[in-house]
N, C-alpha and C positions, 0 to 999 in steps of 0.2 A: 235839532240834532237828535238822532235816535239814541236812546239809552240802552246800554248793554249791561245787564245785571248778572252778578256772580254770587251765588249762594255760598255761605261759609259759616263756620262756627264763629262766635264772638270773642273767643279767647285771644289773648295778645299774640300768641304764636300763629294762629290761623289767620288773623288779620294781616300779620306781617307777610305771610306766604301769599295771601290773596292780593295784597298791594304789589307784590313782586310780579304776579301774573298780569295785573293791570299795566305795570310798567312795560312789560314785554309786548302786550297787545297794543299799547299806544305807539310803540316804536314801529309797528308794522301797519297800523291803521289808525289815523288820527281823526277819521270822520265819524267816530262814535263817541258818545259820552259814557264813560264807564262808571259803574256804581256797584256797591256791595249790599247784599241782603243778609244781614246778620241773623244767625240762629243760635239758640241755646238748647241743643239737643239733650236727650235724657241723660247721657253720660256726663254732661257738664252740670246739669241741674242736681243730679244725685252723685255726690262726692263720697258716699259711704259704701254703697254696694259694690260687690265684685261685678265685673263687666258681663260675666255669663248670665247674670240675673236679667240683663237687658238683651240677651241674644248675642253677646260678644260685642266687639268693637263696631261691627256693622250695624247692629241695632242701637248701640249706645251713641255713635257719632256720625254715622253715614245716612241711615234711612230717612231721617227727617229732613236733612239737607237735600237729598235726592228728590224728595217730594216736591220741592220748589220747582225743580226742572220738569218733573212729570206733569204737574198742574199748569205749567206755562208761566209761573210767576217770575222765573229767571231763565236766562238763556243757558246757563251752565252752573256747575257746582265745583268748588275746589275741595280736594281731599288730600290728606297725607296718604300715600299709597299703602303704607303698612296698616292703615285702619280699614282698608277695603277688603271684605271677605273674598277669598279666592276660590271657594268651593260652592259658589252659587251663580246662577245666571242673573243677568240684570236686563230683563225685557225692556225694549224700547230705549235703552240708554247705551252709550258708547263712550269710551275714553278718547276724547278728541285730541288731547295733548298730554305728553309726559314731559315735564321740564328737566333740564340737565340735572343730573344727580348731584346733590350736595354730599358732604362728608357722611358716609353711611355708618360710622362707628358709634359705639356707646362709650360714655364717660362716667366716672364715679365722682361724686361730690361728697366731701366729708364735712361734718359740722365743725364750726370754728374751734380751734384748739387741738384737733386730732391731726395726726400725721399718717401718711400712707405707710411709712416704715413700721409704725405700730401695728397696723392691720396685717402687714406681711409677716411680721415676727411671730405672731400668734396664730397665723392662718385663719384669722377671723374670729377666733374664740373670744366670746364676751362682747362682740360687736353685733349690732342689729342693722340689717340693710333693708330699706324700704323700697318696695317695687310692686307693681301690679302685673308685671310681665312674667309669665311662666318660663319663657325662653331665658330671660335674664336671670331669673331665680335658679334655674337648672345649671346654666353655664357658669355662674359666679361660684357655685359650689365646687366646680372643678379647679378654680383658681384659689378660693379661700374655703376649704372644705368644712371648717368649723363655724362659719358665720351663720347667724340666725336670720331667717327671712321673715319680714313682717309686711302685711298688707299696707299699701300706701297709694293714695290716689291724688289727682289734681294736675293742673297744668304745670309746666316746668317752673315758672316763677313761684307758683303757689307751693309746690313741694319744697323748694329751697327755703321759703319763708317758714314752713312748718319745721323743717330740719333745723334751721338756725335758732328757732325759738323753743325747741323741745316740745312742740305741739304734737300730741298723739293722734293717730288716725282713728276716727270714730268707726265703729262696726255696726252692722245692720241689726244685731241683737241688743244694741244699746250700750255695749261695752266699748272698750277702746284698746288699742295696742300700746305697748311701751314706746316712748319716743325713739326715733331712729338715730343711729350714729352716722349713717351714710345713705345715699340714694344713688340710683343709676338713671341716667337720662340719655336721650339721643344727642350726640354731639352737635348735629345740625340744628336741632331745636333750640339748644342753648344759645347758639349763635344768633338765631332769629330773634330771640328776646333779649339779647345783649348781656348774657351772663356767662360768657365763655371764660371769664377770669376766675370763675369758681371751680373750674375743672381741676380735680386733684390728680386724676390719671385717665388718660385716653387709651382704651383697650385697642390693640391692633386686632384686625379681623382673625388672626391666627389664634387669639385667646378668646375673643367674644364675637362669634359669627353673627352678623346682623340679621334682623327680621327681614322677611320677604318684602321687598320694595322700600326698605328704610332709606331715607334721604331723597326720595323721589316725590315730587308733587304731581298729582294727576288732576286733570280738568275734564269733567264729565258733562256730556250734553245729550240731547235727544238724537237718536239714530237717524231720524228723518228731517232734522233741522240742518239742511245742507249748507245754508249760509254760515251758520255758526261753525259747522265742521270745517268748512273751507278756511275760516278765519283762524281756528285753532291749529290747523295744519301748519300755519306759518310760524308757530312758536314751539312746535313739537321737536323734541330732540331724538334723533334716530337711535343713538346708542342707548339712551335711557329707555326708550320703548322696547328695544330688543331685550335688554336685561330684565325689564319688568315682565315681559311676556314669558321669558324663560323661567324666572323665579316663580311667577304665579302659576305656571303649569305644574310645578312641583306640588303646590298647595292643592290644585285640582286633583291630581293623581292620588295624593295621600288623603284626600277629603279632610284637609286641615280645618280646624275650628279654633275658637278663641282660647281654648285650654290646651291646644296642641303646641308643645315646645318644638317648633320647627324653625330652622334657620337656613337661609340660602343667600348666596351673594355671587352675582355674575360680574365678570369684568371682560372687556374687549380689548384686544391688542393685535394689530397686523391681520385683521380679518378673522381672528379666532376668538371664541368665547370660552372662558374658563369658568366653570361652575363649582363652587364649594358649597357643600350642604351638610346638614346634620339634623338628626332627630334624637332627643334625649329624654330620659325619664325625669319626672318632676323632682326627684331627689338629687339629680345630677350624677348618680352612680353609673348609669349606662348611657353612653353616647355613641350613636351610630353615625359614622361619617362617610361621605362619598364625594370624590372629586373627579371631574370629567371635563375634557376639552373637545370642542368640535367647531365647525365653521359657524361664524356668527350669522350667516345667512338664514339659518333655520333654528331660531331660538326656541320655539315651542317644542320642536323635536328633541332638542337637548334637554329641556326641562322635563319632558315626559320620560326620557331615558333615565335621567337621574332619579326621578320619583320612583320608577319601577325598580331601580337598583337598590334604593333605600328600603323598599318593601321586601325585596329578596333577602336583605340583611336583617330583617326583623322589625322594621319601623311600624308596621301595621299593628302589632301587639302593643307597642308602647303607646301609640295614639289611641287604641281602643281602651287601654287602661285609664287614660285621662278622661274618658267619657263616663266612667263608672261613678 
């Protein structure tokens, strides 16, 4: 029996996502023996540096896994779509399948003994929130303006372990942060690794607009491997693909990078696509928002229109400032 290999990170969450891909593939084709090629990319090996040191999430988590497909070691690669750069071409590769979107929201996790009401009462004053996401850091400031943001790295279960045990985040200069009082994680990721019971508060998208592609698993393969592309088509979710294409078009238009606090979330209902988007300054003091609806039949066109509208409202300057 032919073996069909999928490249992925070796983290608990990535393996859970990849096994879900395999379950879907087995349901449509049982004539293949499915296997996993585990990788430990730079972003997982280095739990200290900020991701921009490795070229953003693309360099930290995606590039080395993609290499397995490019070299022919595996037929495809599994990615969390929000980790995939949207402002670059991927020669010879194509996303063969977007899986049905999981919960796209963000959740806050408090260390044991703390209550959400305490955080609300003081608007975050005296609390430290651990995150590596500039989007989350900027948007949380709009909810809890006095909260202190501290650099925090690791997989979901690793971050929770550090939070619970008061373990500080080590820094590249040899120093370390103060222990965090709270962290923010993707709600879907917490579900994947079985820690949803630790959610202290799940932010509605009206408060915390998701990252582009958040909650969507993407399966990438060679653009000329027609056999694999045909197989992946069978597990592709049309709505997830349309939303992903629309959201990622915004990144393309804005030339978004790992330090760009850009949020976008598309939803489809009755043949219409609603796009909610935002670009915010790193301190959270300036948030540019744009909402637009159009036919779901032309997702890229909607994404392009929204991206241009954000630029007209001043998004370009905010993004440029993050590159300084």
